[in-house]
N, C-alpha and C positions, 0 to 999 in steps of 0.2 A: 504494500500500500504506500503510495507516494502522497505524503501529507505536508501541506504548507500551513504554517501559522503566521498570522498577520496581526500586528498591533501597532498602535500609535499613541503613546502615552509618556508619562514621566518614567524615571528609572524604576520607581516602586511599582508601576503598572506594567513594566516590561518583564521584570524578574519572574513572576509566576508563570508566564508563558515560556520562558527559558527552561524552567523546571519541567513543565509539561512536555516540551520538545525533547528534552533528554530522556524522559521516561518512555515516550513513544518510540524513540530511537532504540532504546534498550529492548523493546518488544519486537523489533524487526522492521519498523516502518522506515522508509527512506524520507527523511525530514528536511524541509527547508524552512528557514526562519526569516521573516520579512518585518523590518522595523525601521524607525528613523535612522538615517545615516550618522546622526550624532552619537549613536550607541554602538558604532561599528567596533570600537576597541573592546567594549564590554562583551558584546555578543561573540566576537571571535575568540576572546580569552576563555569564555565559558563553553562555547559550542565546538570549537575546533578539535579539542581532545576526544570528542564523541563522534567526530566525522559528520557534523551537521553543517550544511552550507548556510551562508547569510547573504541577504540582499538588502541594501539600504534604500529606504524611501527618502525622497527629498525633504530637507528640513532638519532642524535640531531643536527639539522641545526644550532642552536645557538652556540653549542660547536664547530662546524666546522668553522663557521665564526670568532670565537675568536682565532683560531689557528694563531700563528705568520706567518707561511708560507702562509696562505690565505691572511692576511693583506699585506704581502710583494708582492704577486702576484697582488693584487688589485691596488697597487701603480704603477704597470707596465702597467696597462690598461686592456681593456676588454678581449683581446685574451688570455693573460696569466691567468687571472682569470677564463675564460671559460674552459681552458684546465684542470686546477686544480679541479674545481667543477665537471667537467665530471668524473674525476677519482674517486672522493668521491661517486658520484651518482651511477656509474656503479658497484662499489665494493659492494654496498648494494642491487643490483637489485634482485638477487635470493632470499635473505632473505625477502625483501619487498614483492616480489611476493607471496611467501609462506604464510607470515603473512596476507597479504591483502586478499588472497583467502579464508583463514579460517574465517576472519572477515566478508567478504561479503556473506558468504554462507547463503542461504535461503532468500536473498534479491530479490526484484522484479525489481530493477533498481539501477544503480550506476551512481553517478554524480561527476564530477571533472573538474578542469582546467588542464593546461599543466603539472604541477608537478604530480598531481594525475593520469592524463591520461597515463603516461608512463607505469604504471603497471595496472591501473584500466581498460583500454580498453581491455587488454588481459584477465584479470580476468572476465570481463563481457562476453567476447566471450566464455570462458571456461564454465561459469555458464549458458550460453544461455539466458542472460538478456540484456536489452538495456544499453548502456553507453551514457549518455547525457553530452556533452561538455558545461562547464560553466566557461568562462575565465574572467580574470580581465584586460586583454590587448587585443587589436584587432588583431586577427590572420586569419581572413577570407580575402581573396584577394579583393582589390578594386583599382580602378584607381584614386580615389579622394584624397588620401594622401599616403605618403611613408610608408613602413613597419617599424616594431619596431626597427630594427637595421640599418636602412638606415642612411648614414651620413647626418647630419643636413644641410649641404651646398648644397645638391642635390635640383634641382628645383622641385617644387610641381606640376607644370602645365603639365608635360608630363605623360599622363595616362599609356601608355605601360610601361614606366620606373617604375612608382609607383607599377604597378602589379608585375613586376619582383622583386622589392625589398621585397614585401610581401613573395613571394615564397622563395627568398634567405634567409630572416630572419628566416622563419620556418625551412629551411633545415640546417642552421647553428647549431640549437639546435638538430633537429631530427636525422641527420646523425651521430652525435657524440654518441647518445644514442642507435641507432638501433642495432649494433652488440651485446651489452650486453643484450638488451631487447630480441632479438631473442634467445640468449643462455638461458635466463630465461624461455622463452616461451616453448622451447624444454625440458629443464631439469625439470621444475616445473609443467608445464601445459600440456606437450605433445601436443603442437600446432605447426603448420607449421610457417615458418617465416612470419612476417607481411609485407604488401606491401612496396615496396622500398621507395616511396615518403611519406608514412604515411598518417594519416587522421587528423592531427592537423588543426583545423580551417576549415575543409572540411566536407561537408555532404556526408554520405555514401549512402543516398537515397534522392530523391527530397523531399523538405519540412521538412527534419529532423530538430529537434529543436537544435539551437545553442544559448546560452545565453552569453551576455557580460555585466559584472557588473561594468560599469562606466557610466558617465553622458553624455547625448547628448548635454548638454550645453557646454561641453569641446570638444567633438568629436561626431558630429551628425552621425546618421546611414546613411551609403552610399546608394545611390539610386540603385547602381549596385550590392548590396548584394542579395543573393538568398532568396526566400521565406523560412521562418523558422528561419532565423537569426534575433536576436533582441538585441538592446541596451536597457537595462532595467532601468538604473540608478544604483547608488552605493548600495552595500549591507552593511549597517553600523551596527556594533555591538555596541550598547549603553552600557554605564557603568551600573553595577548592581544597583538596586533600593536602596540598603542599603549602597552604597559606600559614604564615607565622605572624603573630602580633609584634608590635614594637616593644623592645625590651623596656623602654621608659614607661610605657603604658602598663606593662606587667608589674613593674616595681610600684607604680602608683596604686594599682589595685591591691597589691599585697601589703601595702603600708598602713591600711586602716580598714574600717568597716565598709561594706558594700556601698558604693556611691549611687546617687540619682543619675540616671541617663537622660540627657536633654538634647533634643534635636528636632528640626522641623522639615526634614527631608528636602524636597525640591521647591518648597514654597519660598517666594521671593519677598524681600522687604527693602524699601528705600532707606530706612533708618535702622539698619541691623544693630548699630551700636546701642540704641535705646533698648532693644530686646535683650541683648547680651547683658547690659547693666541690670535690667529687671530680673532676669533669671538668676544671675549671680547674687543679687541682693536677697532674693527669696531663699536661695539655698543657704546663705549665711544666716539669715533670720531663723531658719529651721534647724540650724546647727548640723548640717549634713555636708558630705563631700559630693563632688559632681564630676561627671565626664560630659564634656560639651562637644557634641557632634556638629561641627560647623557645616560640612558638606558644601553645597551651593545653595543652602536654604537661608543664608543671610546672617549666620552667627559667626562673626569674624573672630579670629584668634586675637587675644589681647594679653596684656600683662596679667598673669593669674597668680593667685595665692597658692600656698602649698596644698590646700584642700580642693583644688580644681585642676582639671586636666582637659586640654582641648586637642582635638585632632580632626582631620578632614572627614574621614569616614572609617567605619569598622564593621565587619559582618555582624549583624544582629544576633545570629545564632551562636556566636562566640561571646559577645559582650554582654548581652542582656541577662544571661543566667548568673552573671557576677555582679549584678546591680540590685538595688532595693526596690526601685520603681522606675517607670518611664514617663517623661513629660514630652509630649509630641503633638503634632497637628491633627491627628485623627485620620490619616490616610489609611486605606484598607490594608496595605502591606505592613506598615509599622504597627497598626493595631493588632494584626495577626501575629507578628513577631513578638510583641510584648505578651500576648496571651499564651503563646507557645512556651515562653520562658517562665510562665507563672508569675508575671509581674502585674501589679495594679498599675493603672494609667491615670495620668492627669492630661486632659486634652484641651488644647487651645486652638480651636479650628480656624482655618483661614478661609474656607469656602467649599462649594460643591458638596460632595457626599460626606465631608468630614464632620459636619454637624449631625448627620444621620448616625455615623458610627459612634460619635461622642455620646449621643442620647442612648444608644443601645448599651454601651458600657455602663453608663450611669444606671439604667434600668436594671441591669443584671448585678448591680453593686460590685462591679469589677473595676470601677474607676470613678473619676469626677470630671465633669465638663465645666470649664470656667467661662464658656461663652466666647465672645469675640476677642481677638487679640488686641483690638483697638481700645478696649476698656479694662482689661485685666491689670491688676496692680501687683507689685512684689509682695505685699502683705497678703493678698488673696492667695497667691501661689504658695507662699510659705505656710499659710494655714492649711491648704489642701495637702501639701506634702506631709505636714505633721499629722493631719487626720488619718491619712492612709497608713503611715508608719506606726501610729499609736493604736490602731485597730487591727488586731490579727485576723479578724474575720475577712478583711479584704485579701490578705495574703492566702488564707485557706481557700477562699472561693477561686482565686486566681490559679492556685496550684491544682485544684480539682479540674478547672477548665483546661489546664495544660495537659493533664492526663487524658482527658476526653479527646483533645486535639491529636495527641500522639496515636491514640487508638483509631481515629478517623483515617489517618494516612491519606490525606486528600488527593495528592497527585496520583497515587496508585489507584484510588477509587475512580478518579476521572479517566485515567488511562484504561481501566477495565471497561468502563462504559463506552469509550471510544472504540476499543477493539471489538466489542460485541456489536457495534452499530455498523460494521462494514457491510 
């Protein structure tokens, strides 16, 4: 079986599909991976040892999120960010369609989540092969909980309202992309316009396979989902077998009690110095140590006290088990990594689905959501840190969740379903 995976996301949204590609390759599939060319180095480092080919789509998500105008819009809230990101995505639609079509040629099936589906579904239609939806967030309608973009203050008990918020959440993304997508379908693929409401999270035929790569421990599979939709568990990409931590980091970890891990992934900020000062003040007020993951999420390295250590990045599957809790933006990948390590979370969302995951963590009493990063204070963060560390119930629930996630073995479960769907 010749399988192509296509995705267009931040690094945290790329890694689960890398893990899935490796698992499918180990089962005998001939796998090709299609993702933004800005991740060429990451993809090749991960995929080449497994004999998986990589094709880069035009664009660099990391570079876009680093742009000052993007950071400025993110500070204004979801709708301003949404409009700007739509502009970037639609401007590259035709080029992505053309490149993706060439990369997926001779494939027997194409797999992707929302970002990859934007061009992948049309490419699969042109090639007359199946497109299998494999998402990292819940996109299939249910009455059991609200949709991704539903305000967190909405009541959860009104099932018709919940169903409506799922449809509304999908359409907020879909309708903004549909005109550019239809232009690319006509120009590049010579295809008719796609259906008005789209197919995101929807089965095109009864029993069609829909995969969701998150844990039922955090969000159980709804009983009203259609046959063929499956919550598999997270698709974790583990660190390379030959990876070694910096000696300086190891010495820091061994020099005292487990630190708080703080990082905001790929989220951008114009005033990263303010956020760095805020989190350091909070950790000091709470009397804790900290590992500061700067990455390219806007936490710059600065002159640090002996109770703080900063580094650009570090594999979560190595670092998090050595920490006491995680403070992060609520991205699906970081949320899963913290749960896997048995860590309670404090979430400071930046936008999109991050408020959704923050609310789910708080509902399950696996963490605390502090709301918008534009309003949080160092005292609020310090109080949240102290609350989680002073209440062993949070630790016990998080550890039980970690055991559940280990037993789920999400990437193997997803691969089982994909192999059985041939």
